[in-house]
FINULUM-558538 format. One record per residue: residue in one letter; x, y, z of N, C-alpha, C in turn. Coordinates in pm, whole numbers, plus 50000, padded with zeros to 5 digits. Layout:
N
AXYZXYZXYZ/...
//
This chain:
133
M378772446367754378152439267863377992448767981/S376882448068051376582456868164377272451968289/S377532461568378378112457768507377002453568602/K377362447468716376362442968813375612454368877/S376192466168876375512477468939374512484168847/D374362479468723373402485168631372042478568654/C371132485668721369822480168755368722486068667/S369062489868546368072495768458367052485268415/P365822489368383364812479868337365262472068215/K366012478468125366492471668006367352459668044/N368242461568137369142450868179368352439468246/R367352442868325366572432368392365752424368292/R365232430768188364422423568090365282413868008/V366442418167973367282409967887367842397967963/R368232400068087368882389268161368242387968299/P367032382868309366312382968436366912374068544/W367662363768513368152354668618369662354068629/S370342362968558371802362768567372332376868559/G373602378568577374242391468564373732401368667/A373212412568621372802423368709371492420568781/A370622412568723369302410568780369342405268923/P370122395068958370152390769098370632401769190/F371632409169145372122420369226371022430669247/C370262433469141369172443269150368102438569248/R367742425669242366752420369336367272421169478/T368542417869497369142418469630369182432769680/L369592441969593369652456069629368262461369664/A367272458069582365902462669608365382456869739/G365672444269765365232438069891365902444470011/A367192447169998367922453570108367392467570134/M367112474970027366592488470044365202488270108/A364362479070065363022477970122363102474370270/G363972465070304364142461270444364642472770529/T365582480470475366102491970547365012502370569/L364202505070466363122514770480362092510270583/L361732497570583360782492470681361332493670822/F362612490270840363242491370971363262505971017/A363632515070926363692529270962362312534670997/A361292530470924359922535070952359452529871087/A359752517471117359342511771247360072518671360/F361372521271344362142527871447361652542171468/A361392549071359360952562971368359602564071437/S358692554871411357372555871472357412552871621/D358392544971666358492541871808359062553471889/S360002560971832360672571071911360422585271860/A359522586871767359302599971709358642609271809/A359062621571805358452631871888357332638371808/E356302642071876355152648271811354962662071873/T354632671871790354372685271841352892686471874/L352632688972000351282691672048351302705672107/G350292709072181350292721972247348932725772299/F348832738472332347602743772389347512758372352/T346312763772362346112778072341346122784772477/L346982794572491347072802272615346262814972598/E345222816572680344372828472675344722837572791/N344982850072760345332859972862344072867472904/D343502863173017342282869373070342632878273189/T343742885573176344172894673282344322908673224/G344652918173309344922931773264346392933973232/D347232923873249348672924973225349072917573098/T350142921973037350682915472919351552903672963/I351412892372895352272880772921353532882672838/V354702882272907355952884772835356812872272818/T356662862372903357382849672885356482838072923/V356702826872855356002814372884357042803272881/H357182796172990358092784772997357272772173015/V357572762072936356862749272942357882738272958/S357612729273052358562718573080357792705973119/P358282694173080357642681873130357592682473283/D356532677573343356352679273487357442672573572/W358182663373516359232656573591360582663673583/K360722673673496361992680773482362162691273590/R363392693773628363682703473733363862717773682/D364172719573555364392733073504363332736473400/W363152749473380362112754173289362552754773145/G363822756473121364272757672984363982771472926/A364062772472794363922785272724362472790072719/D362352803072699361042809272680360412803572552/Q359172799172561358472793172447357552802872375/L357522815272420356622825072360357232830372231/Q356622826872121357062831271989356122842171938/G356662851871872355812862171811355502873871903/G356252875672008356052887172095355082884372209/P354892894572294354032893072413352572890472376/I351852885272475350402883072459349682893972538/D349012902672467348302913872530347062908972604/P346542916972697345312913472767344182910772665/G343472899772685342362896072598342772887972476/D344072886772449344552879072334344912864772373/S345162856672272345562842772296346632838872196/R347332827972225348402823172137348532808072156/F348802801172045349092786872052350532785072099/I350712776472198352042773372251352312758672220/G353282756272136353622742572097354602736172194/V354412723472220355342715772302355662702772228/I356832697572253357212685072189356942673772286/Q356082664772242355692653172323356542641472279/E357272635672371358112624272340357582611872412/D357572600972341357172587872396355792588072459/G354882596172404353512596372451353282603472583/Y354292610772634354152617672762353372630572744/C352352632872825351412643872802351442654972908/Y352082652973022351932662273135353082672173143/F352712685073140353682695873141353282706373243/D354292713473295354072724973382354292737473298/V353532747973329353592760473252353822771973350/M354882779873326355142791773406355012804073318/I354192813573363353912825773288354432837673368/R355132846773300355582858973364354942870773292/S354402879973372353692891473315354602903673308/S354092914173247354832926773233355072933473367/T354302929873469354502935373603355452926673685/D356112917073619357102907973677356482897873775/E355182896073767354532885473846354622872473768/S354802861373840354802848473772353682839773828/H353122831873740352062822573775352442809073715/T352212798573792352562785073746351322776373744/Y351182769273634350102759473619350772745773613/W350412737373709351072724273722350262713273654/F350972703673600350402691073553349322693173447/I349642700973344348722703473233348832691773135/D347722685573105347682674373011347512679972869/V348622681172795348542687072661347892677772561/C347712665172597347012655872508345502657972516/E345022663272626343582665272647343182679972651/N343972688272721343622702472737343952710072609/Q342982717172559343192725072440343482739672474/T343072744072595343192758072633343642759172778/V344572768472803344932772272939344492786872952/L343592789273046343042802673068343832808973182/H344572819573151345362826673253344532838073309/R344182836773439343362846773507344102852073627/E343692864073670344302870073790343762863373914/
//
């Protein structure tokens, strides 16, 4: 005789309304409910990676790029991956958008130690930030 935890198709066919079958239906229903709940929760609070292309239209190399939500007081870590951005080059800068918030500030530091800040960049709409002297 099979135990209640045996949810194999063979067991369900032989005894559809007794023994393991009710347990299997209950287990399947509980799992489906859990998956639906997890999917709904994840879609409400999931972070999405967006970003922009940073174009260096200066004669200086960009050595650091800091991106922060416009309401935050600190810049956080350097977001420039893959080394500096040479004059005339561009790079995609990814940002994590949480709860549909789109506005970020961008601080760029060049090889000459000059910094430039671009305020209130809408990463949901802006595809390119052009860095000029």
